[in-house]
C-alpha positions as CSV (number, residue, x, y, z in Angstrom):
1,M,-215.5,230.7,33.9
2,S,-214.5,230.4,29.7
3,N,-212.5,227.5,28.7
4,D,-208.8,228.0,28.4
5,S,-207.0,227.3,24.7
6,N,-204.3,225.1,26.4
7,N,-207.1,222.5,26.8
8,K,-206.6,222.3,22.7
9,Q,-204.8,220.4,19.9
10,S,-202.8,222.8,18.2
11,H,-203.7,222.5,14.4
12,H,-204.4,224.8,11.5
13,V,-207.1,227.1,11.6
14,N,-209.4,224.7,9.5
15,F,-208.9,221.9,11.9
16,S,-212.5,221.6,13.0
17,P,-213.7,218.1,13.5
18,K,-217.6,217.5,13.7
19,P,-219.2,214.1,15.0
20,P,-219.1,211.4,12.5
21,V,-222.8,210.4,13.7
22,K,-226.1,211.7,14.2
23,W,-227.1,210.7,17.7
24,A,-230.2,211.5,19.5
25,G,-229.6,213.9,22.6
26,G,-226.2,214.8,20.5
27,K,-225.3,218.2,22.3
28,A,-224.0,220.3,19.0
29,Q,-226.4,222.7,19.3
30,L,-225.5,223.3,23.1
31,L,-221.8,224.2,23.2
32,S,-222.3,227.8,23.2
33,Q,-224.4,227.1,26.3
34,F,-221.7,224.7,27.7
35,E,-219.0,227.1,26.9
36,P,-218.5,229.5,30.1
37,L,-219.7,226.1,32.2
38,F,-216.2,224.3,31.5
39,P,-213.3,223.9,33.6
40,N,-209.6,225.4,32.9
41,N,-206.3,223.7,32.2
42,F,-207.7,220.0,32.6
43,E,-204.8,217.5,31.8
44,L,-207.1,214.1,31.3
45,Y,-210.3,214.4,29.5
46,L,-213.2,211.3,30.4
47,E,-216.5,210.9,28.6
48,P,-218.4,207.8,30.0
49,F,-221.1,208.2,27.6
50,L,-219.6,209.1,24.2
51,G,-222.7,208.9,21.7
52,G,-221.5,211.5,18.7
53,G,-218.8,213.1,20.9
54,A,-219.8,216.7,20.0
55,V,-218.1,218.1,23.3
56,F,-214.9,215.8,22.5
57,F,-214.8,217.1,19.4
58,H,-215.3,220.5,20.7
59,L,-212.9,220.7,23.3
60,L,-210.2,218.5,21.1
61,P,-208.4,217.5,24.1
62,K,-204.8,216.3,23.6
63,K,-205.6,213.1,26.4
64,A,-208.9,211.5,26.4
65,V,-210.4,208.1,27.2
66,L,-213.7,207.6,25.3
67,I,-216.0,205.0,26.7
68,D,-219.4,203.8,25.7
69,N,-221.7,200.3,25.9
70,N,-223.0,200.6,22.4
71,E,-220.1,198.0,20.7
72,E,-221.2,199.2,17.2
73,L,-220.2,202.9,18.0
74,V,-217.3,202.2,19.9
75,N,-215.9,199.9,17.0
76,L,-216.8,202.7,14.4
77,F,-214.5,205.5,16.5
78,Q,-211.5,202.5,16.3
79,V,-211.7,202.1,13.0
80,I,-211.9,205.5,12.2
81,R,-208.8,205.9,14.4
82,D,-206.9,202.8,12.8
83,N,-208.4,201.8,9.7
84,L,-209.7,204.8,7.9
85,A,-208.4,204.2,4.2
86,E,-210.3,200.8,4.2
87,L,-213.4,202.5,6.0
88,L,-213.6,205.0,3.2
89,K,-213.4,202.3,0.8
90,S,-216.2,200.5,1.7
91,L,-218.4,203.5,2.1
92,G,-218.0,204.1,-1.3
93,E,-219.6,201.3,-2.3
94,H,-222.9,201.7,-0.1
95,K,-226.1,202.4,-1.9
96,N,-229.0,204.7,-1.1
97,T,-232.0,202.2,-2.2
98,P,-234.7,200.9,0.0
99,E,-233.7,197.4,-1.0
100,Y,-230.1,197.8,-0.2
101,F,-230.8,199.4,2.9
102,Y,-232.7,196.6,4.4
103,E,-230.4,194.0,3.1
104,I,-227.7,195.8,4.8
105,R,-230.1,196.3,8.0
106,A,-230.5,192.8,8.0
107,A,-227.2,191.4,7.8
108,D,-225.5,189.5,11.0
109,V,-223.2,191.9,12.5
110,N,-221.4,188.7,13.8
111,K,-220.0,187.5,10.4
112,L,-218.6,191.2,9.2
113,T,-215.2,192.2,9.5
114,R,-214.7,195.2,12.1
115,V,-214.3,197.5,9.0
116,E,-217.6,196.4,7.3
117,R,-219.4,196.6,10.7
118,A,-218.1,200.2,11.0
119,S,-219.2,201.0,7.1
120,R,-222.9,199.4,7.8
121,F,-223.2,201.2,11.1
122,L,-222.1,204.7,9.6
123,Y,-224.4,204.1,6.4
124,L,-227.2,203.5,8.2
125,N,-227.0,206.1,10.6
126,K,-226.9,208.3,7.3
127,T,-229.3,206.7,5.6
128,A,-232.2,205.6,8.1
129,Y,-235.1,207.6,9.4
130,N,-234.0,211.0,11.2
131,G,-230.8,209.6,11.6
132,L,-232.2,207.3,14.7
133,Y,-230.0,204.9,16.3
134,R,-232.3,202.3,18.1
135,V,-232.2,198.5,18.7
136,N,-234.8,196.1,19.6
137,R,-234.6,193.5,22.9
138,K,-232.8,191.3,21.0
139,N,-230.1,194.1,20.0
140,Q,-231.2,194.4,16.4
141,F,-231.1,197.5,14.6
142,N,-234.9,198.6,13.8
143,V,-235.2,202.1,12.0
144,P,-236.6,202.3,9.1
145,F,-235.4,203.7,5.6
146,G,-235.3,207.4,5.4
147,Y,-235.9,208.5,1.8
148,Y,-233.2,211.0,1.8
149,K,-231.9,212.3,-1.5
150,N,-228.3,212.7,-1.6
151,P,-227.0,211.4,2.4
152,R,-223.6,212.2,2.6
153,I,-222.5,208.7,3.5
154,K,-218.7,209.0,2.6
155,D,-217.4,212.4,4.3
156,D,-213.4,211.9,3.6
157,F,-213.0,215.4,4.8
158,N,-214.5,215.2,8.0
159,L,-213.4,211.9,8.8
160,N,-209.7,212.6,8.2
161,Q,-210.2,215.3,10.7
162,V,-212.1,212.6,13.0
163,K,-209.2,210.7,12.6
164,E,-206.6,213.2,13.6
165,A,-209.0,214.3,16.8
166,L,-208.8,210.6,17.9
167,K,-205.1,209.9,17.6
168,G,-204.6,210.4,21.5
169,A,-207.8,208.7,22.6
170,E,-208.6,205.7,24.0
171,I,-211.4,204.2,23.3
172,I,-213.1,201.4,24.9
173,C,-216.5,199.5,25.1
174,G,-218.1,199.1,28.6
175,D,-220.2,200.4,31.2
176,F,-219.8,204.2,32.8
177,T,-218.3,203.2,35.6
178,L,-215.3,202.2,33.8
179,A,-214.7,205.9,34.2
180,L,-213.1,205.3,38.1
181,E,-210.3,202.9,36.6
182,Y,-208.9,206.4,35.3
183,V,-209.2,208.5,37.9
184,K,-206.5,209.0,40.9
185,D,-207.4,210.1,44.3
186,N,-206.7,213.3,45.6
187,T,-203.2,213.4,46.6
188,Y,-202.0,214.7,50.2
189,V,-199.7,217.4,51.2
190,N,-200.8,218.7,54.5
191,E,-204.0,219.3,56.6
192,N,-204.7,222.0,54.6
193,T,-203.9,221.4,51.3
194,F,-204.9,218.3,48.1
195,V,-203.5,218.0,45.1
196,K,-206.8,217.5,42.8
197,D,-207.0,215.0,40.1
198,N,-206.8,217.3,37.0
199,T,-209.0,215.6,35.3
200,F,-212.4,216.6,33.7
201,V,-215.2,214.2,33.3
202,Y,-218.3,215.1,31.2
203,L,-221.3,212.7,31.8
204,D,-224.2,212.7,29.1
205,P,-226.7,209.6,29.9
206,P,-229.7,208.8,28.4
207,Y,-231.8,211.2,29.8
208,N,-234.4,210.4,32.6
209,P,-237.5,210.8,30.9
210,L,-240.0,213.6,31.1
211,S,-242.9,211.2,31.3
212,E,-243.6,207.9,30.4
213,T,-244.5,208.8,26.9
214,S,-241.3,210.7,26.4
215,K,-239.2,207.7,26.9
216,F,-236.4,207.0,24.6
217,T,-233.6,204.8,25.8
218,G,-233.4,202.9,22.8
219,Y,-229.5,203.2,22.1
220,T,-228.6,199.4,23.3
221,S,-230.9,196.6,24.1
222,K,-230.2,197.5,27.9
223,G,-232.1,200.8,28.5
224,F,-231.4,203.3,31.5
225,D,-233.5,203.5,33.9
226,S,-234.2,205.0,37.2
227,D,-231.9,202.5,39.1
228,A,-229.2,203.5,36.4
229,Q,-229.5,207.1,37.0
230,K,-229.3,206.1,41.1
231,R,-225.8,204.4,39.8
232,L,-224.8,207.2,37.8
233,A,-225.0,209.7,40.6
234,S,-222.9,207.5,43.0
235,L,-220.4,207.4,40.0
236,F,-220.4,211.5,40.3
237,Y,-220.1,211.7,44.2
238,E,-217.0,208.9,43.9
239,L,-215.6,211.4,41.1
240,D,-216.0,214.4,43.4
241,K,-214.5,212.6,46.3
242,K,-211.6,212.1,44.1
243,G,-210.8,215.8,43.2
244,C,-211.9,215.5,39.3
245,W,-213.7,218.1,37.6
246,V,-217.4,216.6,36.7
247,M,-219.8,217.9,34.8
248,L,-223.5,215.9,33.9
249,S,-226.5,216.7,31.2
250,N,-229.9,215.4,32.3
251,S,-233.8,216.6,32.0
252,D,-235.0,218.8,34.5
253,T,-237.1,216.2,36.5
254,P,-237.6,215.7,40.3
255,L,-235.8,212.7,40.5
256,I,-232.4,214.2,38.7
257,H,-232.9,217.3,41.0
258,D,-233.0,215.1,44.3
259,L,-229.9,212.7,43.4
260,Y,-227.7,215.7,42.9
261,Q,-228.9,218.3,45.9
262,G,-225.7,220.3,47.0
263,Y,-224.4,220.6,43.5
264,I,-224.3,223.4,41.2
265,I,-227.2,223.4,38.7
266,D,-227.8,225.3,35.9
267,K,-230.5,224.9,33.0
268,V,-229.7,225.3,29.3
269,Y,-232.2,224.9,26.7
270,A,-232.3,223.0,23.3
271,R,-234.8,221.9,21.0
272,R,-235.4,218.2,20.4
273,A,-237.0,216.3,17.6
274,V,-237.4,212.8,19.0
275,N,-240.9,214.0,20.1
276,C,-243.0,212.3,17.0
277,K,-245.9,215.7,17.8
278,A,-244.2,218.4,16.3
279,E,-245.8,220.8,18.3
280,K,-243.7,219.1,21.4
281,R,-240.3,220.2,19.5
282,G,-239.6,223.1,20.8
283,P,-236.9,224.5,23.2
284,I,-236.6,221.8,26.1
285,A,-235.0,222.8,29.3
286,E,-232.3,220.8,30.3
287,L,-230.1,220.5,33.4
288,V,-226.5,221.0,33.8
289,I,-224.8,219.7,36.7
290,R,-221.4,221.0,38.2
291,N,-219.0,219.8,41.0
292,Y,-217.0,223.1,40.4
293,D,-217.9,226.6,40.1
C-alpha cells in the first residue's frame, strides 16, 4: 500500500524540510522502507514521540498533533513555528569553540527566554559529540564538545521550511498517553458498519534494549523501562479499539514480539551508530508493528 499524495501539503517542488536536529534513533534512513507501510488518506496525524520528526517531515500532513516529553525539544519546535526570526538572530551569535560550548552547556535554562533556550538547544545539538542528546539524572545535558570544523548551526533555508511545515501542527510537551485525548471513538452506523476515526498514529518510543549493555534511554532523565513499554502497548490497543491506523517502531526483542502478538509485524534494517564499538554499528533488524494491512 503506497502513501497517497493527498496526505501531503501542496508546496513548490523544492519544499522538502529536514529534521532540524540530529536525534539518536532518527528515522530518516528508514523512510524508503516505511513508504509502503504508511496508510492512505488519513486526516489527522499523531506522533507522541516526536524526536527529530523525520516521519512527520516526510509525510507533511495538513493537520498534526506532535507530542514529546522532552521540554527543550518541544520548546525548539514551538519557537521555530512561532518566533523564527528571533531564533535565527540568536543562532548567528554562537561560537564553535570548546570554551564557549561548555559555558553554554552549563547555563541554567530556567533563567533563559524561550528563544534563548531554543537557540542553546539547537547549538548544543549541532556541536556536541556525535549529535547526541543525553541528560543525566538531574536532567542536565552532559555530552562533550564534538570538535567539528564547520557545524551548520544556523540553517536559514531549512528552518524556514520547517516553520512552514509546522503551521498546521499542535506541539505539546507531555506523556505519550496524551494522544488519546485527540482520538474519537468509532462511530456506530449499524450492526455491520462502523465509521473509523480517520487518524494515523505513528509511535517511535525509546527502544527496548537488545541487551543491558545496549541500553540508551537518555533523552530525558526519566528513561523508558519495560513497564513503560507495557504502558505503550496498552495505548496501542486503545488506539486500535478506537479505529485509528497505528504504526509502531521498536527493537526486535522477545518482549516486543510478546506485547504485540496478533498484529502485523514487519522487519526493517537500520544502521545504528550509538554503539561505541565500530563493529557493532552495522545493519540492525527493527520491527514495524501495524494494526492495518
